[in-house]
Structure formats: structure tokens, C-alpha cells
C-alpha positions in Angstrom: -29.9 8.9 -8.3 -29.6 12.7 -8.5 -27.6 14.7 -11.0 -23.8 14.5 -11.0 -21.7 17.1 -9.1 -18.2 18.3 -9.9 -15.7 19.1 -7.2 -12.6 20.9 -8.2 -9.3 20.3 -6.4 -7.8 23.3 -4.6 -4.5 22.0 -5.7 -5.3 22.1 -9.5 -8.7 23.5 -10.7 -8.5 21.2 -13.7 -8.5 18.2 -11.4 -12.1 17.2 -10.9 -13.9 14.6 -8.7 -17.2 13.5 -10.1 -19.8 12.6 -7.4 -23.4 11.6 -7.6 -25.8 12.0 -4.6 -28.0 9.1 -3.8 -28.3 6.0 -1.6 -25.7 3.4 -2.3 -24.4 0.2 -0.9 -20.8 -0.9 -0.9 -19.3 -4.1 0.4 -19.6 -3.0 4.1 -21.2 0.4 4.2 -24.1 2.5 2.9 -23.0 5.9 1.5 -24.8 8.9 0.2 -22.5 9.6 -2.7 -21.2 7.5 -5.6 -17.7 8.8 -6.3 -16.7 8.1 -9.9 -12.9 7.4 -10.1 -12.8 6.0 -13.6 -11.5 9.0 -15.5 -9.0 9.9 -12.8 -7.5 6.4 -12.8 -7.8 5.6 -16.5 -7.3 8.7 -18.6 -3.6 9.8 -18.8 -4.1 13.6 -18.4 -6.2 13.2 -15.2 -4.0 10.4 -13.8 -1.0 12.5 -14.3 -2.6 15.4 -12.3 -3.6 13.0 -9.6 0.0 11.7 -9.5 1.4 15.3 -9.3 -0.9 16.1 -6.4 0.0 12.9 -4.6 3.7 13.5 -5.0 3.3 17.0 -3.6 1.3 15.9 -0.6 3.7 13.1 0.1 6.9 15.1 -0.2 5.7 18.2 1.6 3.1 16.7 3.9 0.6 19.4 2.9 -3.1 19.1 3.3 -4.0 20.1 -0.2 -7.7 19.9 0.1 -8.1 22.2 3.1 -5.1 24.6 2.7 -4.8 27.7 0.5 -2.2 28.0 -2.1 -0.5 30.6 0.1 -0.2 28.2 3.0 1.1 25.5 0.7 3.7 27.8 -0.7 4.8 28.9 2.8 5.0 25.3 4.1 7.0 24.4 1.0 9.4 27.3 1.5 9.9 26.4 5.1 10.5 22.8 4.0 8.1 21.6 6.7 7.9 17.8 6.8 9.9 17.2 3.6 10.5 13.5 3.1 14.0 12.3 3.1 13.3 8.6 3.5 13.5 6.8 0.1 10.7 5.0 -1.6 11.5 1.6 -3.1 8.1 0.1 -4.0 4.7 1.6 -4.9 1.8 -0.9 -4.3 -1.2 0.0 -6.4 -4.7 -1.1 -5.4 -8.2 -0.3 -6.8 -7.0 -0.1 -10.4 -4.5 2.7 -9.7 -1.6 1.2 -11.8 -1.4 4.2 -14.2 -1.4 6.6 -11.3 1.3 4.6 -9.5 3.6 4.6 -12.5 3.2 8.3 -13.0 3.6 8.9 -9.3 7.0 7.2 -9.5 8.0 9.6 -12.2 6.9 12.6 -10.2 8.7 11.4 -7.1 11.9 11.0 -9.1 11.5 14.6 -10.4 11.1 15.8 -6.8 14.3 14.1 -5.7 12.8 11.2 -3.7 15.5 8.5 -3.7 15.3 4.8 -3.7 17.5 2.4 -1.8 17.1 -0.3 -4.5 20.5 -1.2 -6.0 19.2 -0.6 -9.5 18.1 2.9 -8.4 14.6 2.8 -9.7 11.1 2.0 -8.1 9.1 -1.1 -8.2 5.4 -0.5 -9.1 3.3 -3.6 -8.3 -0.3 -4.7 -8.2 -1.0 -7.1 -5.4 -3.3 -10.1 -5.6 -6.2 -10.6 -3.1 -7.9 -13.8 -2.1 -11.7 -14.2 -1.6 -11.5 -12.8 1.9 -9.9 -9.6 0.8 -6.5 -10.6 2.2 -3.4 -9.5 0.2 -1.5 -12.4 -1.3 2.3 -12.1 -1.9 3.7 -14.6 -4.4 7.4 -15.6 -4.4 8.3 -13.4 -7.3 7.3 -10.2 -5.6 8.4 -10.9 -2.1 11.8 -9.3 -2.8 9.9 -6.2 -3.9 8.4 -5.8 -0.4 10.9 -7.4 2.1 13.2 -4.7 3.5 11.6 -2.1 1.1 10.1 1.3 1.8 6.6 0.9 0.5 4.1 3.6 -0.6 0.5 2.4 -0.9 -1.7 4.0 -3.6 -5.5 3.5 -3.6 -8.6 5.1 -5.0 -10.4 5.5 -1.7 -9.9 5.3 2.1 -13.4 4.9 3.6 -13.3 2.9 6.9 -9.7 1.7 6.6 -10.4 -2.1 6.9 -8.9 -3.0 3.5 -5.9 -0.7 4.0 -5.4 -2.2 7.5 -5.2 -5.7 6.0 -2.7 -4.5 3.3 -0.6 -2.9 6.0 -0.6 -6.1 8.0 0.6 -8.1 5.0 3.3 -5.7 4.0 4.6 -5.6 7.6 4.4 -9.4 7.8 6.6 -9.7 4.7 9.2 -7.3 6.1 8.2 -4.1 4.3 8.2 -0.6 5.8 5.2 1.6 5.2 6.2 5.1 4.1 2.8 6.5 3.2 -0.8 5.9 2.2 -1.8 8.0 -0.9 -5.5 8.0 -2.1 -7.7 10.0 -4.4 -10.5 10.4 -1.9 -10.1 9.9 1.8 -12.8 9.8 4.5 -10.3 9.2 7.2 -7.0 10.8 8.3 -5.0 7.7 9.4 -5.0 3.9 9.5 -3.2 2.0 12.2 -1.2 5.1 13.0 -0.2 5.8 9.4 -1.4 9.1 7.9 -3.6 9.0 4.9 -2.8 11.6 2.2 -5.9 12.2 0.1 -6.0 14.4 -3.0 -9.6 15.0 -2.1 -10.9 14.4 1.5 -14.1 14.9 3.6 -13.5 18.7 3.7 -14.2 18.7 -0.1 -17.4 16.7 0.5 -18.5 17.8 4.0 -21.9 16.1 3.8 -20.5 12.7 2.8 -21.9 10.0 5.1 -20.6 6.5 5.7 -23.2 4.4 7.5 -23.5 0.9 8.9 -26.3 -0.8 6.9 -28.1 -1.6 10.2 -28.0 2.1 11.2 -28.5 4.0 8.0 -30.6 7.2 8.1 -31.7 6.8 4.5 -32.8 3.2 5.2 -34.7 4.3 8.3 -36.4 7.0 6.1 -37.5 4.3 3.7 -35.3 5.5 0.8 -34.5 2.7 -1.6 -31.0 1.9 -2.6 -30.0 3.3 -6.0 -27.0 1.1 -6.8 -24.3 -1.2 -5.5 -20.9 0.5 -5.7 -17.2 -0.2 -5.4 -14.0 1.5 -6.5 -14.5 0.3 -10.1 -18.0 1.5 -10.7 -21.7 0.8 -9.8 -24.5 -1.5 -10.6 -28.0 0.0 -10.6 -30.7 -1.8 -8.7 
């Protein structure tokens, strides 16, 4: 692995994504960067900044990573794409529970309403089986059925995991209002836009490769580590 690089958010210069160049294997892909999410998900100050950015992107539909502050201000003043649909439930995946709770607070501050009769949000962590399929138990069905659901994740790489989650939420009668992630390699999943605090414009040389068609593998470069949204295991 090479030395770690720091990428500062154009939304907030204090919000930093830590990435390490190298040759890594995930559950389905080979990637040329390990993206460290630990601090952003688990330290309050950083998680709060991520939640603020997610709330702003969700409410104003602004592409934070590729827009200037001037453009953001103009779009906000023009109220372009401002959300009026309420959010009832925030589903947190990839260990994003702290971000989800803080995001609920930020959305309330920004005037996003809920249609829940108790006038507050549900923030839930789903269970997954060994095939990666989301499992909905009886005690949380009511938090999804008929609810407006915002999904929060660490990353959106190829979209397969998110697509499975979307299918489960829809099957249980939920309505998807948005997909908010820390780093996004894609712009949409199943027709739903993905709102990334950081995206491929922030890391333009990021590569996601099929293990059978990986340039680094073809070049004889050994794998450095196995990675997922929680961390890495060196080889």
C-alpha cells in the first residue's frame, strides 16, 4: 500500500476523506483505493459534519462535490429542488447509525417534516442474512410499511447491495425518498438518485474492476488487502 491521501470536501474543508492507493479486493470488485470511513462514521465531530452535508444535499438536491459554493448558494436561493415530502424512517447501513441519528436532527432543523403520528423519525439498523438480503422482523415492519424511507450508507460502489435493500423496502410497503452516502461511485440505483458527500469527481482516478478483468491483476500487481466498509485485512 502507498501513503494515505486526504481529500477535503468542497462543502466543508474540515470534512476529510482518507484514502490509500493500492490494489484491494472487496466482496465483488477489485479497487485501487482503500477508503477509510471509520472516523467519519464513529467520531462525533466528523459524523455531525457528514450529517450536515447529507441534509443539505438531500434538501436542496445540490451536487456538493462538483459545485462551487457560489452555485450552491444560488441554487439554495432559487429553492431549486427543495424537498417537501416528509421523511419518516432513516435506515442506516454500513455502521452509519451515528450519522443517521445526527442526520435526523439536521433534517428537523431544516424543516423536513414527518408523517408519523408521534412527529419524530425512526432511525433503524436492518438485519441481513448470509446472502446479503435485508431481513425485516415483525417489530420494525411498522417503521417501513407506508413510510417515507431515507437510506444512509457508507458507500455506493456498484449498487447491488443498495438495489437489494430497495427491493426489500418496497416489498414491505415503504417509499424510497433518497439514498445518502459518504462516497458514491455511481449516480443512481434502480432509478433513485444517489447523493454522495464525496463522489467520483473527488477521486477521478478511482477504479472499480471485475476481478477477472482487473488491470492491476493483469500487470502482476499483488493484492494489498481485503476491504469492506468496516476496514481492511492486509494480505
